[in-house]
C-alpha positions in Angstrom: 0.0 0.0 0.0 1.0 3.6 -0.4 2.1 5.5 2.7 -0.7 6.9 4.8 1.2 10.0 6.0 0.3 12.4 3.1 -3.4 11.5 3.4 -3.4 12.0 7.1 -1.5 15.2 6.8 -3.9 16.7 4.3 -7.0 15.6 6.3 -5.6 16.9 9.6 -4.6 20.2 7.9 -8.2 20.7 6.6 -9.7 19.7 10.0 -7.4 22.2 11.9 -8.2 25.1 9.5 -12.0 24.3 9.4 -11.9 24.7 13.2 -10.3 28.2 12.9 -7.0 27.0 14.4 -3.5 27.5 13.2 -1.8 24.4 11.7 1.9 23.8 12.4 4.1 21.0 11.2 7.1 19.6 13.0 9.9 18.8 10.6 13.1 17.0 10.7 15.2 19.9 9.4 18.2 17.6 8.8 16.3 15.2 6.5 17.5 14.9 2.9 15.7 17.2 0.5 14.4 19.8 3.1 14.5 23.3 1.7 13.5 25.4 4.7 14.9 28.2 6.9 17.0 25.9 9.1 18.4 28.8 11.0 15.1 28.7 12.9 15.5 25.0 13.8 16.1 23.8 17.4 18.6 21.0 16.8 17.0 18.9 14.1 13.5 20.1 14.8 11.8 22.9 12.9 8.3 24.1 13.4 6.5 25.7 10.5 3.2 27.6 10.4 1.3 26.2 7.4 -1.9 28.3 7.8 -3.5 29.9 4.8 -2.5 33.4 6.1 1.1 32.4 6.6 1.7 30.6 3.3 1.2 31.3 -0.4 0.6 28.4 -2.8 0.5 25.7 -0.2 0.6 22.3 -1.9 0.6 18.9 -0.1 1.0 15.9 -2.3 2.1 12.3 -1.8 5.8 13.4 -2.1 6.0 16.5 0.0 4.7 19.9 1.3 5.6 23.1 -0.6 4.8 26.7 -0.2 6.2 30.2 -0.2 6.5 32.2 3.1 8.3 35.1 4.6 11.0 34.5 7.2 12.6 37.6 8.7 10.8 39.6 6.0 12.5 37.6 3.2 10.4 35.5 0.9 11.4 31.8 0.6 10.2 28.8 -1.3 9.9 25.9 1.2 9.9 22.2 0.3 9.5 19.5 2.9 9.7 15.8 1.8 6.7 13.9 3.2 9.1 11.6 5.2 10.5 14.7 7.0 7.1 15.7 8.5 7.1 14.4 12.0 3.8 15.9 13.3 0.9 18.3 12.5 -1.0 20.1 15.3 -3.0 23.1 16.1 -0.9 25.8 17.8 -3.8 26.9 20.0 -4.5 23.6 21.7 -1.9 21.1 20.5 -4.4 18.7 19.0 -3.1 16.8 16.0 -0.9 13.8 15.3 2.6 12.6 15.6 3.8 10.4 12.8 5.8 7.3 13.3 7.9 5.7 10.5 5.1 3.1 10.0 2.7 6.0 9.2 4.4 7.0 6.0 7.8 5.7 5.1 6.4 2.8 3.0 7.2 -0.9 3.3 10.6 -2.1 4.3 12.6 -3.8 1.5 12.2 -7.2 3.2 8.4 -7.0 3.5 6.4 -9.7 1.7 2.8 -10.7 1.4 3.2 -13.7 3.8 4.2 -11.5 6.8 1.5 -10.8 9.4 0.2 -7.2 9.4 1.6 -5.0 12.1 -0.5 -4.2 15.2 -2.4 -0.9 14.9 -0.5 2.1 16.4 -3.0 4.6 17.6 -2.0 7.2 20.1 -3.9 9.8 22.0 -2.4 13.3 21.4 -3.5 16.0 23.9 
C-alpha cells in the first residue's frame, strides 16, 4: 500500500483550518531534501506555520509539502519531503498527530505478502 502520512497530513490540515485554528508542522530539518529556513531550527526540529494566512501556494501531495512564506521579511520557497514531516498540530490547543515511521515511510525492503500485518499504532495526542 502507499504511505498513509500524506493522506493523514492533508486531512488533519483541513480539520485544523476548518476549526479556525493554526496548523503547524514539526519537521526533521536535517532530512534529505528539506529546503527550509534551518536557522530557525532547534537542533534537528523545525516548526513551520502552514496556515492559509502564513503561506502562499500551499501544496501537499504524496511526495511533500511546498509553499512560499516570509522569514525575517524575506520570501522563501519551502519544500519538505513527506518523510521529514514528524507531526501536525493546532498551535492553540496542541491537537493533532505525531507520525511514526510506520505511518508513511512505506514498506521495508524485506516485507512480503506472507508476513502478518503490524499491530495498529493509535496514540492519544492531547
